[in-house]
PLY file of the C-alpha trace (Angstrom):
ply
format ascii 1.0
element vertex 88
property float x
property float y
property float z
element edge 87
property int vertex1
property int vertex2
end_header
103.44 87.12 142.92
102.08 90.61 142.56
104.72 92.99 143.95
102.06 94.68 146.04
101.38 92.62 149.14
98.18 93.88 150.70
98.21 93.62 154.46
95.21 94.27 156.72
95.45 94.16 160.51
92.85 93.95 163.26
95.14 95.36 165.93
97.59 97.10 163.62
99.94 94.10 163.47
97.92 90.94 164.08
97.62 89.45 160.62
100.35 91.20 158.62
103.04 88.96 160.08
101.22 85.81 158.95
100.54 87.23 155.50
104.19 88.19 155.09
105.40 84.78 156.26
103.18 83.06 153.75
104.38 85.15 150.80
107.93 86.23 151.55
109.60 83.12 150.14
107.95 83.76 146.75
109.40 87.25 146.33
112.49 87.31 144.12
113.16 91.05 144.06
112.13 93.00 147.14
113.06 96.30 145.50
109.79 96.04 143.54
107.61 95.37 146.59
105.25 97.85 148.20
103.59 96.74 151.44
100.17 98.34 151.68
97.87 97.87 154.62
94.75 99.25 156.20
93.65 98.19 159.69
90.32 96.35 159.77
88.99 98.83 162.32
89.67 101.68 159.88
87.74 99.89 157.15
84.80 99.15 159.45
84.59 102.59 161.08
85.64 104.73 158.13
88.20 106.46 160.34
91.89 106.85 159.60
94.84 105.85 161.74
96.85 108.62 163.33
100.37 109.23 162.03
101.65 107.67 165.27
99.58 104.51 164.74
100.77 104.20 161.15
104.39 104.72 162.20
104.07 102.00 164.85
102.91 99.49 162.23
105.67 100.57 159.84
108.27 99.98 162.57
106.87 96.53 163.37
106.79 95.55 159.70
110.40 96.73 159.23
111.45 94.80 162.34
109.87 91.65 160.93
111.56 92.19 157.57
114.91 92.76 159.30
114.59 89.64 161.49
113.28 87.34 158.77
114.89 88.63 155.58
117.69 91.19 155.80
118.63 94.71 156.81
118.73 95.68 153.14
115.16 94.51 152.54
113.91 96.15 155.74
115.49 99.46 154.79
114.37 99.49 151.16
110.81 98.11 151.06
108.18 100.81 150.66
105.37 100.64 153.21
102.19 102.62 152.74
99.07 103.06 154.79
96.10 102.75 152.47
93.64 104.30 154.87
90.53 106.19 154.00
90.73 109.91 153.55
87.94 111.80 155.22
86.20 114.39 153.09
86.37 117.96 154.40
0 1
1 2
2 3
3 4
4 5
5 6
6 7
7 8
8 9
9 10
10 11
11 12
12 13
13 14
14 15
15 16
16 17
17 18
18 19
19 20
20 21
21 22
22 23
23 24
24 25
25 26
26 27
27 28
28 29
29 30
30 31
31 32
32 33
33 34
34 35
35 36
36 37
37 38
38 39
39 40
40 41
41 42
42 43
43 44
44 45
45 46
46 47
47 48
48 49
49 50
50 51
51 52
52 53
53 54
54 55
55 56
56 57
57 58
58 59
59 60
60 61
61 62
62 63
63 64
64 65
65 66
66 67
67 68
68 69
69 70
70 71
71 72
72 73
73 74
74 75
75 76
76 77
77 78
78 79
79 80
80 81
81 82
82 83
83 84
84 85
85 86
86 87
């Protein structure tokens, strides 16, 4: 399994949970994992999520990791928002 699990979400968390559930049992070393996601609406519209929207998704992903894996995994996995950057 590629250590980068790409997660896209229609409503910022619908979808990532299912993708994580389907792949989490294959991960041997979570310290090498980076969760990267971009909401579908951001892809379609070309707009970026606000910092607050990104933080909300990060919190939900960490909560899922904590509930389904461990506190250690939830605290250590890197989560990045791979949104588009608007040109100035």
